[in-house]
C-alpha positions as CSV (number, residue, x, y, z in Angstrom):
1,M,45.1,41.2,-12.2
2,A,43.9,37.9,-11.8
3,G,44.2,35.5,-8.5
4,C,44.7,31.6,-9.5
5,D,44.8,28.5,-8.2
6,T,47.2,27.6,-4.7
7,D,49.0,24.4,-6.5
8,V,51.6,26.6,-8.8
9,A,53.3,23.2,-10.9
10,A,49.6,23.6,-12.9
11,V,48.1,26.5,-12.6
12,T,46.2,28.1,-15.6
13,L,46.5,32.2,-15.6
14,C,43.7,32.5,-18.6
15,R,43.3,31.8,-21.8
16,I,45.6,32.9,-24.6
17,E,43.0,35.3,-26.4
18,D,42.5,37.2,-23.1
19,I,45.6,38.9,-23.7
20,A,46.3,41.3,-26.9
21,D,48.6,41.0,-29.4
22,P,50.6,42.3,-28.7
23,G,50.5,43.2,-24.9
24,A,50.5,41.8,-20.9
25,R,48.5,40.9,-18.2
26,G,49.9,40.6,-14.4
27,F,48.6,37.8,-13.0
28,E,49.0,37.1,-8.6
29,V,49.5,33.2,-8.1
30,D,49.5,32.0,-4.6
31,A,53.2,29.7,-4.0
32,P,54.3,27.9,-1.9
33,G,56.9,31.1,-0.7
34,G,54.2,33.2,-0.4
35,L,52.0,35.2,-2.8
36,L,54.0,35.9,-6.9
37,D,53.5,38.7,-9.1
38,V,53.9,37.2,-13.1
39,I,53.9,39.2,-16.0
40,V,52.4,37.2,-18.8
41,V,53.6,39.2,-22.6
42,R,51.9,37.8,-25.9
43,R,53.5,39.4,-28.9
44,D,52.4,37.1,-32.4
45,R,52.7,33.6,-31.6
46,E,55.1,33.7,-28.6
47,I,53.9,33.7,-24.9
48,R,56.8,34.9,-21.9
49,G,56.1,35.1,-18.4
50,Y,58.6,37.2,-16.0
51,V,58.2,37.8,-12.2
52,N,57.0,40.9,-11.5
53,R,59.9,42.5,-10.1
54,C,62.2,45.2,-11.5
55,P,66.1,43.8,-11.4
56,H,67.1,47.2,-9.9
57,Q,64.9,47.9,-6.9
58,G,62.5,45.2,-6.7
59,T,59.4,47.2,-7.3
60,P,56.7,45.8,-9.7
61,L,56.9,47.4,-13.6
62,E,53.8,48.8,-13.5
63,T,51.7,51.6,-11.6
64,F,48.6,50.7,-13.1
65,P,46.9,47.2,-13.9
66,D,48.2,45.9,-17.1
67,R,50.3,48.6,-18.0
68,F,53.4,46.6,-18.5
69,L,54.1,48.0,-21.9
70,S,55.7,51.0,-24.0
71,R,53.0,52.9,-26.6
72,D,54.2,51.1,-29.6
73,A,54.0,47.6,-27.3
74,S,58.2,47.4,-28.4
75,V,59.3,46.5,-24.5
76,L,58.2,46.7,-21.1
77,I,58.6,49.6,-18.9
78,C,59.8,50.0,-15.3
79,S,57.1,52.8,-13.9
80,T,59.8,53.5,-11.2
81,H,63.0,54.3,-12.6
82,G,61.7,54.1,-16.7
83,A,64.1,51.1,-17.2
84,R,63.4,49.3,-20.5
85,F,63.0,45.7,-21.0
86,R,63.5,43.1,-24.7
87,T,59.7,41.8,-24.5
88,E,61.6,38.3,-26.2
89,D,63.9,38.0,-23.2
90,G,63.4,40.3,-20.6
91,L,66.9,41.8,-20.9
92,C,66.8,45.6,-19.9
93,V,68.3,47.8,-22.6
94,E,67.9,51.3,-21.2
95,G,67.5,52.7,-17.7
96,P,69.5,52.0,-14.3
97,C,69.7,48.0,-14.6
98,V,71.2,47.8,-18.6
99,G,72.4,44.4,-18.8
100,K,70.3,42.7,-15.6
101,Q,67.3,40.8,-17.0
102,L,63.7,40.0,-15.8
103,R,63.6,36.6,-14.0
104,P,61.6,34.1,-16.6
105,V,59.2,32.1,-15.5
106,P,58.5,29.1,-17.2
107,L,54.4,28.8,-18.9
108,N,53.0,26.3,-21.2
109,V,50.1,26.9,-23.8
110,D,47.9,24.0,-24.7
111,G,44.6,24.1,-26.0
112,G,44.4,27.9,-25.7
113,A,44.9,27.9,-21.8
114,V,48.1,29.7,-20.5
115,S,49.4,27.9,-17.5
116,L,52.2,28.3,-15.0
117,I,54.0,25.2,-14.9
118,S,56.4,25.5,-11.9
119,D,57.1,28.1,-9.3
120,P,60.2,30.2,-10.4
121,L,61.4,31.3,-7.2
122,A,61.5,28.0,-5.8
């Protein structure tokens, strides 16, 4: 996981090429309410961000750093109880929280830089 600046309104997380395609990476961001754990998912030209917290029990999705995706990179997997989430919208499609969603975070890609543009928990 990568550390970031403390100004959550404009935190640059990484360069787009730092995330495999398809791929996902985790970042810890200093936010006004405390540390924020974020997942950034890349698939083709799409970049999506989610709070790294399973809606089932609130645990982070990964056991090992940046290990979020299934082998075929089609879904995000919670390593605690096996819930599976679509990468395009964070909807749980299998497991103990079917129908619930990962909380999205607003991202911006500008000049190849991926940035968190506001605090999703504020």
